[in-house]
C-alpha atoms as one frame of an Amber mdcrd trajectory, in Angstrom:
protein
  -7.018  -1.706 -10.196  -8.007  -0.083 -13.455  -5.149   2.150 -14.554  -4.902
   4.299 -17.672  -1.428   5.108 -18.986  -0.562   7.815 -21.492   2.648   7.787
 -23.482   1.864   4.844 -25.745   4.804   2.448 -25.841   7.510   4.944 -24.967
  10.553   4.524 -22.760   8.559   5.099 -19.560   5.035   3.995 -20.413   5.830
   0.618 -21.977   7.757  -0.810 -18.995   5.210   0.738 -16.634   2.263  -0.816
 -18.486   4.043  -4.175 -18.716   4.760  -4.316 -14.983   1.256  -3.174 -14.038
  -0.264  -5.907 -16.220   2.110  -8.487 -14.690   0.904  -7.418 -11.232  -2.686
  -8.123 -12.267  -3.949  -4.621 -12.955  -6.322  -3.854 -15.824  -4.319  -1.374
 -17.909  -5.458   0.856 -20.744  -2.704   2.456 -22.820  -3.420   5.575 -24.851
  -1.695   5.936 -28.214  -2.295   8.263 -31.121  -1.030   5.640 -33.577  -3.435
   2.881 -34.682  -0.478   0.714 -35.721   0.494   0.442 -32.019  -2.762  -1.303
 -31.070  -1.467  -4.861 -31.581   1.737  -4.181 -29.629  -0.286  -2.722 -26.750
  -2.623  -5.698 -26.735   0.371  -8.073 -26.873   1.404  -6.606 -23.492  -1.975
  -7.679 -22.109  -3.296  -4.117 -21.999  -6.256  -2.497 -23.698  -5.440  -0.017
 -26.452  -7.229   3.332 -26.614  -6.390   5.049 -29.884  -6.878   8.801 -29.913
  -5.320  12.182 -29.327  -4.280  13.900 -26.104  -5.525  17.041 -27.854  -9.085
  15.639 -27.613 -10.410  16.304 -24.101 -13.610  14.312 -24.785 -11.553  11.258
 -25.831  -9.467  11.589 -22.666 -12.560  11.925 -20.467 -14.113   8.818 -22.009
 -10.853   6.863 -21.687 -10.205   7.973 -18.077 -13.796   7.239 -17.035 -13.918
   4.486 -14.432 -10.149   4.390 -13.937  -8.838   4.077 -10.406  -5.678   5.947
 -11.416  -4.235   7.637 -14.459  -0.609   8.232 -15.421  -0.449  11.475 -17.383
   2.619  12.636 -19.200   3.202  15.371 -21.723   4.643  13.889 -24.865   7.503
  15.587 -26.670   6.479  17.999 -29.381   8.236  18.682 -32.655  10.852  20.988
 -31.206  12.245  21.715 -34.682   8.966  23.371 -35.707   9.754  27.081 -35.467
   6.021  27.874 -35.441   5.409  25.761 -32.327   4.315  27.681 -29.252   5.691
  25.198 -26.725   4.165  26.883 -23.697   0.730  26.876 -25.347   1.192  23.166
 -26.194   1.956  22.345 -22.551  -0.979  24.427 -21.329  -3.352  22.825 -23.831
  -2.441  19.268 -22.816  -2.477  20.134 -19.119  -5.933  21.664 -19.462  -7.153
  18.610 -21.372  -5.924  16.349 -18.581  -7.540  18.547 -15.929 -10.874  18.504
 -17.766 -10.742  14.757 -18.367  -9.989  13.623 -14.835 -13.175  13.026 -12.905
 -12.100  13.606  -9.269 -14.853  11.538  -7.607 -14.047   8.503  -9.756 -10.297
   8.700 -10.410  -7.651   8.244  -7.744  -5.219  11.135  -7.498  -1.931   9.309
  -7.365   1.418  10.048  -8.886   2.753   6.828 -10.256   6.498   7.377 -10.130
   7.169   3.755 -10.858   5.228   0.567 -11.233   5.786  -0.409  -7.597   4.063
   2.780  -6.520   0.916   1.686  -8.292   0.639  -1.352  -6.073   1.687   0.158
  -2.762   0.403   3.747  -2.763  -2.796   3.448  -4.785  -4.114   0.113  -3.558
């Protein structure tokens, strides 16, 4: 399966991407940091460098995926000017716009095993 994972190389996304690759899936990992590209590729995944704030980037990256794992990344909670609810809404709307229902499986990947059993 072709699976796109958000969350770069975080505590959830890195082990998920690693296990999916080990199970033979073609995995694309989204990161906003270009310096993460080599580490992503070292896992055997494809790096997609861009912002979750960019709905067009997400749509292009999700295109052709059988499943996507979408998470909302932590914001700078110490920024007193941050409207956290607006941040969550913005990212959620970007995900909703980017997912192409006829071409992307609607699965919730709770763990790597779920990717193989529930979305196959």
